[in-house]
N, C-alpha and C positions, 0 to 999 in steps of 0.2 A: 759888466759881465760877472765880476766876482760877487756883486750884490745879488744878481739874479740867481746865481748858483747857490748861495748860502741862504737865500730867502726860503722860509718855511713854506712848503706846499700846503695850500689850504684844502681841507677835506670837507665835502658837503655833509651836513648833518640834518637831522629831522627838526632841529630847532628847540628841542626839549633839553632842559638842563636840570640835573639833580645833584644835590650836595655841591653846588657851586661849579664843579668842573666835570661832572659825569654826564656824558652826552651819548646819543645813539647815531652811529653812522648811517647814511642813506645810500650805501653802495648798491649797485645793481646785482641781481642774482647771477651766479655763474651760468654761462650759456649751456654747459653740459647738464646742469641741474634742471634748467627750463626744458630742454629737449627731453630729458627723462620724464619729467612731469607730464608734458604733452603726450608723450608716448603711452604712459599709463592710462591717461584719459581715453585715448583712441582705442587702446586694448580693451578697456572696460566697455566702451560702446559696442565694439565688435562682439565681445563676450555676451553682452545682454541680448544681442540679436541671435546668436548661434545657440546658446545654451539656456536651460531653465534658470531663471534668476529671481524675478520679483513675485512675492506672494500677492494673491488677489483674494477677494472675500470668500469665494468658494473654490478657488483653483490656484493656478500660478502660470506665469509666462513660460511656455514650454520650449521656446526657441525654434529655429528652422532646421537645425542639424538633425539628421536621422541616421539610424543604423538598420541594417537588414538582419533579421533573426527569424528563425522558424517557430511558428506558433501553431500547435496542433498539426504539424507536418507541412504547413504551408509557409512560404517565404512572405514576410510582411515587413514594411518599413515603419519603424516606430521612432518617436521622438527620442533624442539622445538623453540619457541619464545614466547614472552609475549602474543601475540595475540592468538596463538594456545593453550597456556596454559589456558588463560581465557575461550576460547571456550570449552575446555575439562572440566574445573571446572563448567561452566554453564550447560553443558549437563549432568554432573554426579551429580548435586546437587539434593536435595530432591524435590525442586520445579520443576526442569526439569523432574524428573521421574514422578511426579504427572501430569505434563502437557502432557507428552508423553502418559500416561495412558488415560487421557481424550481424546486426539487426536485419540487414538486407538478406543475408544468407538464411537467417531463421525464417523470415517471411517466405523465402523462395523454396523452402522444403515442401515437397509434395504433400507429405503428412508428417506430423511431429515425431512419429515413431522412427523416422529415418535418421533421427539424431544419433542412434546407436551404430550407424555405419562407420567403418574405420576412418574414412576420409573426413568425417565430421568430429573427430576427437577434440580438436582445438575449439570448435564451435560449441561443443557440449561444456567444456571448461568455462568458456565465456558465459554460457547460459546459467551455469551453476553460481558463478560469482555475481552476476547481475540479478539472478533470481533471489539470492540471499538478501540483497539490498532492498529489492521490491517487497519481499516478504516482511522485512523489518518495518518498512514504511506503511504497508497496507494491511497485512494479515496478522501481525504479532499481537495487536490489540485484543483480538478474540482468541486466536489459537496459541498465544504465548510465543516468546522469543525463540524457543526451541521446537515449537510445533506440538507441544504436549497437550494443548487444549485445556478445557475445563469440564470436569465430569458433569454430565447431565445437561450441558448446554452446547459447548463447542467441541467438535470431534478432535480426538487425538490423532495427529497426522504422522506420528512416529511408530505406530503399531502396524499390524498386518491386517487391520480391518478397513476395507475400502467399500463403504456403503454404496457409492455410486460408481465403483470400478476404479482400479488402480493402474490401468494402462495410460500411457502418455496422452492419447487422444481423449480418454474419458476424463482425465484430470483437467485437460484443456477445456473441455466442454463444461465441466462443473464450474470452473473459474469464469468462463465467458458468460454463461447463462444464469449462474447462481442456483441455489437449491432450497427447497422447502421441505422440511421433515414432516411426514404425515403418517399417522396410524389411527384408524377409526376407533374411537372409544367404544369399548364393549357395551357400555350402557346404551349405545345407540343401535346395537345389533339385536337387542332383545334377549341377551344371555342373562341367566339368573346368577346369583352370587355363587351357588354351588357349581354351576357350569364354568364360571370364570376360574374358580379354584382348581377344577379338574384340568382345564386348559393350561393353567399356570404350572401345575405339576408335570404335565406332559412336556411342556416347553423346557422345563428344567432337566428332564431326563435326556433330552437331545444333547446336552453338554455334560452329562454325567453328574449333575448336581442334585439328582433326586433318583431314588430307586423305584423302578416300575412296579405298579400295583394295579388294582382294579380301577382306581381313580384315573390313572394315567391312560388306561385303555379307553375310558369314557372321554377323556380329554383329547385323545388322538382322533376319535370319531368327530368331535366338535371342531377340532383344528382343520380337519379335511372336509368338513361339511358345513353345518349351521354357522359356525364362526367365520367361515371363509378366510381363515388365517393363511391358508396355503396359496391364495392368489398373490400375496406379496412375498411371503417367506419361502415359497416353493414347497412341494410335497415333502422334500427331504429336510426342510428347515434351514437351508444354507443361505437363504435370501436371494433376491434378484437385483442386480445392479441397476437395471432399468427402472426399478421402483425405489431404490435407495433403502431397501429393507435390510434389517440386521441379520447376520448369520447366527442362528441360535445353537449351532453345534460346536462353536469354539468357546474359549474361556475369556474372550474380550467383551467387556460389558461397558456400554456407553451411557445407558439410562437407568439400569437396575443395579444397585450396588450389592450384588450377590456375595461378593468377596468380603463384605462386612457382616454378613449374617452369622449368627452363632449356632444356629440349628436349622433343620429343614423347615420348621414352622415359619421362621423368619424369612427364609428364602421364598416360600410360597406366598407369604403376605406381601413381600416386595413385588414379586412378579404379578400377582393378582391386582395390586394397586395400579401398576403401569398398564396392564391390559384394560383395566376399568376406565382410566382417564385418557388412555391413548397418547398420541403425540399431535399437537396442534401448533399452528404458527405462534400462538400465545406463549408457548414454551420456549420461545427464542431460538428454536431450531430452524432458523432462517438465515441463509447466506445470500447477500445481495449479488446482483449481476455486476461484473466488472468491465463489460465491453464498452461502456461509456467513459470509463475512467482510465483504462489502460489500453495501449495499442495492441494489435495482434501479436507483434514481436515480443512485447513485454509479457503478455499472457503466456506465450510459449516458454519464455525463459523462466517464468514463475512456475509453470506446470512441471518443467524439468527439475527444478529445485525441490518442489514438493514431492515429486516422485522419488527422489533420492532420500528424503527424510524417513520414509517408511519402507524403503526397498522396492516399492512399486509392485506390479504384478507382471 
């Protein structure tokens, strides 16, 4: 018995010996380690089935797990990935639900002008905040971050000149349908150079930028007759929102830099040049339609924001 107790217990080795006595034990792996290893293998296999995993020549394995998200207003099941997961979380958040509720109220307005009703005060605040974001994402490229526009190309939305009308409904229509600036070049109407100069002088008198004389009387006759200028600008020169024509009686200039002129001769030359070449789509005075890019609710929010930029009408 004592011999068995004191006898050294032999340990199984791999049989390899280094430096006379250095050997490698051949002990079995701990059971917990094996279970953990098998667990990771099973987890990996399940993950490969559920989630996007392996790259392919022109695609990747997308997995069978899906998430429900709204795409263009419709519920759709899409393969799970971090982007669709983020979209689902954003759409199901409390903020998203509140936003959807407000959008629903915007769409439910009989007409956009009803936004001024007292009971819609909170809705208008939402529209202004949302519209500011939409403006920065979609409109600021042309009209500038503050709506100041670019002289000669993109209208200034912060002044009091609303070529196509400044009521909520008119701004909504402008954003929805887009606009194309148009003024028939005088060279196509058969006006002579002298007649164009006379019309230019008359047009300048409407805003107080030129003193009336015999030339302006001739210009008035052409304005109201042969030149057919009144058909767009109106007999009083205040412009017609239905035509998108400029108000010639104010001091707001979108295309003719009268404010830069040093004398009357320069003013007349500037105005005559614009009358001669007119306004055509080639002048970049074209605004695209947004009805295919923004929803009705987004357009209404944007219209309300733009209305506030220039004080509306």
